[in-house]
C-alpha positions as CSV (number, residue, x, y, z in Angstrom):
1,M,166.4,119.4,229.2
2,T,163.5,120.1,227.0
3,A,160.5,117.7,226.9
4,D,161.5,116.5,223.4
5,R,165.0,115.8,224.5
6,A,164.0,114.0,227.7
7,H,161.9,111.4,225.8
8,A,164.3,110.9,222.9
9,P,165.6,107.4,222.5
10,T,169.1,106.6,223.8
11,L,171.7,106.8,221.1
12,S,173.7,103.8,220.0
13,R,177.1,103.5,221.7
14,L,178.8,104.4,218.4
15,M,176.7,107.6,217.9
16,F,177.3,108.4,221.6
17,S,181.1,108.1,221.1
18,D,180.9,110.3,217.9
19,L,178.9,112.9,219.8
20,A,181.5,112.9,222.6
21,L,184.3,113.4,220.0
22,R,182.4,116.2,218.2
23,S,181.9,117.9,221.5
24,A,185.6,117.7,222.3
25,V,186.4,119.3,218.9
26,E,183.9,122.1,219.5
27,L,185.2,122.6,223.1
28,E,188.8,122.8,221.8
29,R,187.8,125.4,219.3
30,G,186.2,127.5,222.1
31,F,189.2,126.9,224.3
32,R,191.5,128.3,221.5
33,G,189.2,131.4,221.2
34,S,187.6,130.4,217.9
35,D,183.9,130.3,217.2
36,Y,182.3,127.0,218.1
37,Q,179.0,125.2,217.8
38,T,177.1,124.5,221.0
39,D,174.6,121.9,219.6
40,P,176.9,118.9,220.0
41,I,177.8,120.0,223.5
42,G,174.1,120.3,224.5
43,D,173.2,117.1,222.8
44,L,176.1,115.3,224.7
45,A,174.8,116.7,228.0
46,D,171.3,115.4,227.2
47,V,172.5,111.9,226.2
48,L,174.9,111.7,229.1
49,E,172.2,112.7,231.6
50,R,169.7,110.1,230.1
51,A,172.3,107.3,230.2
52,A,173.7,108.1,233.7
53,Q,170.4,108.8,235.4
54,P,167.6,107.2,233.5
55,A,164.0,107.4,234.8
56,N,163.7,104.6,237.4
57,H,159.9,104.5,237.5
58,G,159.9,103.9,241.2
59,A,162.6,101.3,241.4
60,P,164.0,100.9,244.9
61,F,167.6,101.2,243.6
62,K,169.8,103.4,241.5
63,F,171.2,102.4,238.1
64,V,172.6,103.7,234.9
65,E,171.3,102.9,231.4
66,P,172.0,99.2,230.7
67,G,175.4,98.7,229.1
68,Y,177.0,101.9,230.3
69,Y,178.1,101.1,233.9
70,Q,181.5,99.8,233.0
71,T,182.1,102.7,230.6
72,F,181.1,105.2,233.2
73,E,183.1,103.4,236.0
74,S,186.2,103.4,233.8
75,L,185.7,107.1,233.0
76,Y,185.3,107.9,236.7
77,Q,188.4,106.0,237.7
78,S,190.5,107.7,235.0
79,K,189.5,111.1,236.3
80,K,189.2,110.6,240.1
81,S,191.7,109.3,242.6
82,D,189.1,107.7,245.0
83,P,187.8,104.2,244.1
84,V,184.1,103.8,243.2
85,Q,182.1,102.9,246.3
86,S,178.6,103.3,244.9
87,I,176.6,104.0,241.8
88,E,175.7,107.4,243.3
89,Q,179.4,108.5,243.0
90,I,179.4,107.8,239.3
91,Q,176.0,109.5,238.9
92,E,177.2,112.6,240.8
93,F,180.4,112.7,238.7
94,M,178.3,112.5,235.5
95,S,175.9,115.1,236.8
96,Q,178.8,117.5,237.4
97,A,179.9,117.0,233.8
98,V,176.4,117.5,232.5
99,E,176.1,120.8,234.5
100,R,179.4,122.1,233.1
101,L,178.5,121.1,229.5
102,R,175.1,122.9,229.9
103,A,176.8,126.0,231.2
104,I,179.1,126.1,228.2
105,E,176.1,125.5,225.8
106,A,174.2,128.3,227.4
107,H,177.2,130.7,227.6
108,V,176.6,131.1,231.3
109,E,178.7,133.9,232.7
110,G,181.7,132.5,234.5
111,S,181.5,129.1,232.8
112,Q,184.8,128.3,231.3
113,I,186.0,125.8,228.8
114,D,189.1,124.1,230.1
115,K,191.4,121.2,229.2
116,E,189.7,119.0,231.9
117,L,186.3,119.2,230.2
118,I,187.9,118.5,226.8
119,S,189.7,115.6,228.3
120,F,186.5,114.3,229.8
121,C,184.9,114.2,226.3
122,I,187.9,112.5,224.7
123,T,188.1,109.9,227.5
124,L,184.3,109.3,227.2
125,H,184.8,108.7,223.5
126,R,187.6,106.3,224.1
127,E,185.8,104.3,226.8
128,L,182.7,104.0,224.6
129,I,184.8,102.8,221.6
130,R,186.6,100.4,224.0
131,G,183.3,99.0,225.0
132,L,182.3,98.5,221.4
133,A,185.5,96.7,220.7
134,A,185.1,94.5,223.8
135,E,181.6,93.5,222.6
136,G,183.0,92.3,219.3
137,N,179.7,93.2,217.6
138,S,181.1,96.0,215.5
139,V,184.2,96.6,213.5
140,V,185.3,100.1,212.9
141,H,186.5,100.5,209.3
142,E,188.5,103.3,207.9
143,R,187.1,104.4,204.6
144,R,189.0,106.0,201.8
145,H,187.7,109.4,200.9
146,P,186.6,109.2,197.3
147,G,188.7,112.2,196.3
148,L,192.0,110.8,197.7
149,P,194.3,108.4,195.9
150,T,194.9,105.1,197.6
151,S,198.5,106.0,198.0
152,S,197.6,108.7,200.6
153,G,197.5,106.0,203.3
154,I,193.8,106.3,203.9
155,R,192.0,103.1,202.9
């Protein structure tokens, strides 16, 4: 992670979920053999790393960025068979995902885009949106594209 990226502010939950979805789209393109952009993938790795393992400034305990524990725990439980016993398990799981995303971003030889990584990004997106809905603070509105008639079903 570059110094600029390390000190960047944490994204909002909505922007974080959008980044996860954009990364899933790019990974799917790469999986299918098409050209794909690596910027969203690297950005997702950075944000995920900051949220899952924030600087603790000497705190005697481990934690994740406030507001993300339940999201990360749900993501962990959807992908792993063993129950969460500690925050370290979640952090290790997230670190493994970050490493895989960085390897794809850097085109490391032997790194491979697979359905599991795409599924991880989609599930992360879903859990972040679920958290937003549970908070009740935001409403996701569908907007009609200005060039489409209202009869197209998009409003």
